ROSE-4610 file (N, C-alpha, C; in Angstrom, 1 decimal, always signed):
// ROSE-4610
residu = [M/M/M/G/G/G/V/V/V/N/N/N/K/K/K/C/C/C/K/K/K/E/E/E/L/L/L/A/A/A/V/V/V/K/K/K/K/K/K/E/E/E/M/M/M/T/T/T/R/R/R/Q/Q/Q/D/D/D/K/K/K/K/K/K/S/S/S/E/E/E/M/M/M/L/L/L/A/A/A/I/I/I/V/V/V/Q/Q/Q/N/N/N/W/W/W/Q/Q/Q/E/E/E/S/S/S/R/R/R/L/L/L/S/S/S/Q/Q/Q/A/A/A/E/E/E/Y/Y/Y/S/S/S/R/R/R/T/T/T/H/H/H/D/D/D/I/I/I/K/K/K/L/L/L/V/V/V/T/T/T/L/L/L/R/R/R/Y/Y/Y/W/W/W/I/I/I/L/L/L/K/K/K/H/H/H/R/R/R/Q/Q/Q/S/S/S/T/T/T/D/D/D/G/G/G/P/P/P/S/S/S/A/A/A/F/F/F/I/I/I/Q/Q/Q/L/L/L/N/N/N/G/G/G/V/V/V/S/S/S/S/S/S/Q/Q/Q/D/D/D/I/I/I/H/H/H/I/I/I/R/R/R/Y/Y/Y/P/P/P/N/N/N/G/G/G/V/V/V/E/E/E/L/L/L/F/F/F/L/L/L/P/P/P/A/A/A/Q/Q/Q/A/A/A/S/S/S/A/A/A/G/G/G/L/L/L/L/L/L/R/R/R/T/T/T/L/L/L/I/I/I/H/H/H/I/I/I]
num = [1/1/1/2/2/2/3/3/3/4/4/4/5/5/5/6/6/6/7/7/7/8/8/8/9/9/9/10/10/10/11/11/11/12/12/12/13/13/13/14/14/14/15/15/15/16/16/16/17/17/17/18/18/18/19/19/19/20/20/20/21/21/21/22/22/22/23/23/23/24/24/24/25/25/25/26/26/26/27/27/27/28/28/28/29/29/29/30/30/30/31/31/31/32/32/32/33/33/33/34/34/34/35/35/35/36/36/36/37/37/37/38/38/38/39/39/39/40/40/40/41/41/41/42/42/42/43/43/43/44/44/44/45/45/45/46/46/46/47/47/47/48/48/48/49/49/49/50/50/50/51/51/51/52/52/52/53/53/53/54/54/54/55/55/55/56/56/56/57/57/57/58/58/58/59/59/59/60/60/60/61/61/61/62/62/62/63/63/63/64/64/64/65/65/65/66/66/66/67/67/67/68/68/68/69/69/69/70/70/70/71/71/71/72/72/72/73/73/73/74/74/74/75/75/75/76/76/76/77/77/77/78/78/78/79/79/79/80/80/80/81/81/81/82/82/82/83/83/83/84/84/84/85/85/85/86/86/86/87/87/87/88/88/88/89/89/89/90/90/90/91/91/91/92/92/92/93/93/93/94/94/94/95/95/95/96/96/96/97/97/97/98/98/98/99/99/99/100/100/100/101/101/101/102/102/102/103/103/103/104/104/104/105/105/105/106/106/106/107/107/107]
x = [-144.1/-143.7/-142.9/-143.2/-142.5/-141.1/-140.4/-139.0/-138.9/-139.7/-139.7/-139.9/-140.8/-141.1/-139.9/-139.2/-138.0/-136.9/-136.8/-135.8/-136.1/-137.4/-137.8/-137.5/-137.8/-137.4/-135.9/-135.2/-133.7/-133.2/-133.8/-133.3/-133.7/-134.9/-135.3/-134.4/-134.1/-133.2/-131.8/-131.3/-130.0/-130.0/-131.1/-131.3/-131.3/-132.0/-132.0/-130.6/-129.9/-128.5/-127.7/-127.8/-127.1/-127.5/-128.8/-129.3/-128.7/-128.7/-128.1/-126.7/-125.9/-124.5/-124.3/-125.1/-125.1/-125.4/-126.4/-126.8/-125.6/-125.0/-123.9/-122.7/-122.4/-121.3/-121.6/-122.8/-123.1/-123.0/-123.5/-123.4/-122.0/-121.1/-119.7/-119.0/-119.3/-118.7/-119.2/-120.4/-121.0/-120.3/-120.2/-119.5/-118.1/-117.3/-115.9/-115.9/-116.8/-116.8/-117.2/-118.0/-118.6/-117.6/-116.5/-115.4/-116.0/-117.1/-117.7/-117.1/-117.1/-116.7/-117.8/-117.5/-118.5/-119.7/-119.5/-120.6/-121.5/-120.8/-121.6/-122.4/-121.8/-122.5/-123.7/-123.5/-124.6/-125.7/-125.4/-126.4/-127.2/-126.5/-127.2/-128.0/-127.6/-128.3/-129.1/-129.4/-130.2/-129.9/-128.5/-128.0/-127.4/-127.6/-126.9/-125.4/-124.6/-123.2/-122.6/-123.1/-122.5/-122.8/-123.9/-124.2/-123.3/-123.0/-122.1/-120.7/-120.3/-118.9/-118.8/-119.9/-119.9/-119.8/-120.5/-120.5/-119.1/-118.5/-117.1/-116.2/-116.3/-115.4/-115.6/-116.8/-117.1/-116.6/-116.7/-116.2/-114.7/-114.0/-112.6/-112.2/-112.9/-112.5/-112.7/-113.8/-114.0/-113.1/-112.5/-111.6/-110.1/-109.8/-108.4/-108.3/-107.7/-107.5/-106.1/-105.7/-104.4/-103.3/-103.6/-102.6/-102.5/-103.4/-103.4/-102.1/-101.6/-100.4/-100.4/-99.6/-99.4/-98.1/-98.0/-96.8/-96.2/-95.0/-94.3/-93.2/-93.4/-92.5/-91.6/-90.3/-89.4/-89.0/-89.2/-88.7/-87.2/-86.5/-85.1/-84.7/-83.5/-83.0/-83.3/-83.9/-84.3/-85.6/-85.9/-87.1/-88.3/-89.4/-90.7/-91.5/-92.1/-92.8/-94.3/-95.2/-96.7/-97.3/-98.0/-98.8/-100.2/-101.0/-102.5/-103.1/-104.4/-105.1/-105.3/-105.4/-105.6/-104.3/-103.2/-101.9/-101.0/-101.5/-100.6/-99.6/-98.3/-97.2/-96.6/-96.2/-95.5/-94.2/-93.1/-91.8/-91.4/-91.2/-90.9/-89.6/-88.9/-87.6/-87.9/-86.9/-87.1/-87.4/-87.0/-87.2/-88.6/-89.5/-90.9/-91.5/-92.2/-92.8/-93.9/-94.1/-95.2/-96.6/-96.7/-98.0/-98.3/-97.3/-97.4/-97.8/-97.1/-97.4/-98.8/-99.2/-100.5/-101.6/-101.4/-102.3/-102.4/-101.2/-101.1/-101.7/-101.6/-102.1/-103.6/-104.2/-105.6/-106.4/-105.7/-106.4/-107.3]
y = [-158.0/-158.1/-156.8/-156.2/-154.9/-155.1/-154.0/-154.0/-154.5/-154.0/-154.4/-155.9/-156.5/-157.9/-158.7/-158.3/-158.9/-158.9/-157.7/-157.6/-158.6/-158.7/-159.6/-161.0/-161.4/-162.8/-163.0/-162.0/-162.2/-162.3/-161.5/-161.6/-163.0/-163.5/-164.8/-165.9/-165.8/-166.8/-166.7/-165.5/-165.4/-165.9/-165.7/-166.2/-167.7/-168.3/-169.7/-170.3/-169.6/-170.1/-170.0/-169.0/-168.8/-169.9/-170.2/-171.2/-172.6/-172.8/-174.1/-174.2/-173.1/-173.2/-173.5/-172.9/-173.1/-174.6/-175.1/-176.5/-177.4/-177.1/-177.9/-177.9/-176.7/-176.6/-177.4/-177.4/-178.1/-179.6/-180.1/-181.5/-182.0/-181.2/-181.5/-181.6/-180.6/-180.6/-181.9/-182.2/-183.3/-184.6/-184.7/-185.9/-186.0/-184.9/-184.9/-185.4/-184.9/-185.3/-186.7/-187.3/-188.6/-189.7/-189.5/-190.5/-191.6/-191.4/-192.5/-192.2/-193.3/-193.1/-192.3/-191.7/-190.9/-191.8/-193.0/-193.9/-194.3/-194.5/-194.8/-193.6/-192.5/-191.3/-191.0/-191.0/-190.7/-191.7/-193.0/-194.0/-193.8/-193.5/-193.3/-192.0/-191.0/-189.7/-189.5/-190.5/-190.4/-189.3/-189.2/-188.2/-189.0/-188.5/-189.2/-189.0/-190.1/-190.1/-189.0/-188.9/-187.9/-186.5/-186.3/-185.0/-184.6/-185.6/-185.4/-185.1/-185.8/-185.6/-184.2/-183.8/-182.5/-181.4/-181.5/-180.6/-180.5/-181.7/-181.8/-181.0/-181.3/-180.6/-179.1/-178.6/-177.2/-176.6/-177.3/-176.8/-176.7/-177.7/-177.6/-176.4/-176.2/-175.1/-173.8/-173.7/-172.4/-172.1/-173.2/-173.0/-172.9/-173.5/-173.4/-172.3/-171.2/-170.0/-170.1/-169.1/-169.1/-169.1/-168.6/-168.6/-169.8/-170.8/-172.1/-172.8/-173.5/-174.3/-175.5/-176.5/-177.7/-177.6/-177.8/-177.8/-179.2/-179.3/-180.6/-180.7/-181.5/-181.7/-182.9/-182.7/-183.8/-184.1/-183.1/-183.3/-183.1/-184.0/-183.9/-183.8/-184.1/-184.0/-185.3/-186.3/-187.5/-187.3/-188.3/-188.3/-188.3/-187.8/-187.7/-188.9/-189.6/-190.8/-190.6/-190.7/-190.6/-191.9/-192.4/-193.7/-193.4/-193.7/-193.5/-194.8/-194.6/-195.7/-196.9/-196.7/-197.8/-198.5/-198.1/-198.8/-198.2/-197.2/-196.5/-195.7/-195.8/-195.1/-194.2/-193.0/-192.0/-191.7/-191.7/-191.3/-190.0/-188.9/-187.6/-187.1/-186.4/-185.8/-184.8/-184.6/-183.7/-182.3/-181.9/-180.6/-180.4/-181.3/-181.2/-179.9/-179.2/-177.9/-178.2/-177.3/-177.4/-177.5/-176.7/-176.8/-178.2/-178.8/-180.2/-181.1/-181.0/-181.9/-181.7/-180.4/-180.1/-180.8/-180.7/-181.3/-182.8/-183.4/-184.8/-185.3/-184.6/-185.0/-184.9/-184.0/-183.7/-184.5/-185.4/-186.2/-187.2]
z = [+12.6/+14.0/+14.3/+15.4/+15.8/+16.2/+16.3/+16.7/+18.1/+19.0/+20.4/+20.6/+19.8/+19.9/+19.4/+18.4/+17.9/+19.0/+19.6/+20.7/+21.9/+22.2/+23.3/+22.9/+21.7/+21.3/+21.3/+20.9/+20.9/+22.3/+23.3/+24.7/+25.2/+24.9/+25.4/+24.8/+23.6/+23.0/+23.6/+23.9/+24.6/+26.0/+26.7/+28.0/+28.0/+27.0/+26.8/+26.6/+25.7/+25.4/+26.7/+27.5/+28.7/+29.7/+29.8/+30.7/+30.3/+29.0/+28.5/+28.8/+28.7/+29.0/+30.5/+31.4/+32.8/+33.1/+32.5/+32.6/+32.2/+31.1/+30.5/+31.5/+32.0/+33.0/+34.2/+34.7/+35.9/+35.7/+34.5/+34.2/+34.0/+33.3/+33.2/+34.5/+35.4/+36.7/+37.5/+37.4/+38.1/+37.6/+36.3/+35.7/+36.2/+36.2/+36.7/+38.2/+39.0/+40.4/+40.6/+39.7/+39.9/+39.7/+39.0/+38.7/+37.9/+37.3/+36.4/+35.0/+34.2/+32.8/+32.1/+31.0/+30.3/+29.9/+29.5/+29.1/+30.3/+31.5/+32.7/+33.2/+33.1/+33.6/+32.7/+31.4/+30.4/+30.6/+30.8/+31.0/+32.3/+33.4/+34.6/+34.7/+33.9/+34.0/+32.8/+32.0/+30.8/+29.9/+29.6/+28.6/+27.5/+26.3/+25.2/+25.3/+25.1/+25.2/+24.3/+23.1/+22.2/+22.7/+23.4/+23.9/+25.1/+25.9/+27.1/+26.5/+25.6/+25.0/+24.3/+23.7/+23.1/+24.1/+25.2/+26.3/+27.0/+27.1/+27.7/+26.8/+25.5/+24.6/+24.6/+24.6/+24.7/+26.0/+27.1/+28.4/+28.3/+27.8/+27.7/+26.8/+25.7/+24.8/+25.5/+26.3/+27.0/+28.1/+28.7/+29.8/+29.4/+28.2/+27.6/+26.7/+27.2/+26.4/+25.8/+25.0/+24.5/+25.5/+26.7/+27.8/+28.6/+28.3/+29.1/+28.8/+29.8/+29.6/+30.4/+30.1/+30.9/+31.6/+32.9/+33.6/+33.5/+33.0/+32.9/+34.0/+34.9/+36.0/+35.7/+36.1/+35.9/+34.5/+33.6/+32.2/+32.1/+31.6/+31.5/+30.0/+29.7/+28.4/+27.6/+28.3/+27.7/+26.9/+26.0/+25.2/+26.1/+25.6/+26.3/+25.8/+26.8/+26.5/+26.9/+26.0/+26.3/+26.1/+27.1/+26.9/+27.1/+26.1/+26.2/+26.8/+27.4/+28.0/+27.1/+25.8/+24.8/+24.4/+25.1/+24.8/+23.8/+23.1/+22.1/+22.9/+22.4/+23.0/+22.0/+22.5/+21.6/+22.3/+21.5/+22.0/+21.2/+21.9/+21.3/+21.8/+20.9/+21.4/+22.5/+23.4/+24.5/+24.1/+22.8/+22.3/+21.7/+21.8/+21.3/+22.0/+21.2/+21.7/+22.7/+23.6/+24.5/+23.9/+22.8/+22.0/+21.5/+20.9/+20.4/+21.6/+22.7/+23.8/+24.3/+24.4/+24.9/+24.0/+22.7/+21.7/+21.9/+22.0/+22.1/+23.4/+24.5/+25.8/+25.8/+25.1/+25.1/+24.0/+23.4/+22.3/+22.9]
């Protein structure tokens, strides 16, 4: 195979990867706007749930850079209380780092 043919194949592969990324972004945005659960959305759009979750994770990773932060309004010197939808509750000292809070919020 010639050098030019290899370059053409590499460009096609890169375009395919870019197309896939665009498709993934559109699906994630559509899911966010739908207000459906991930399971409901994947079922109604004939997408495997694990695939949708993977794309959501990749989207979050691509939008959360090292400069990303979470604004905490109303935080006082009292402990921080996080309650997850499954009922698990965390009580953290007010001095907990922003990085730790960010990690715990995005679990």
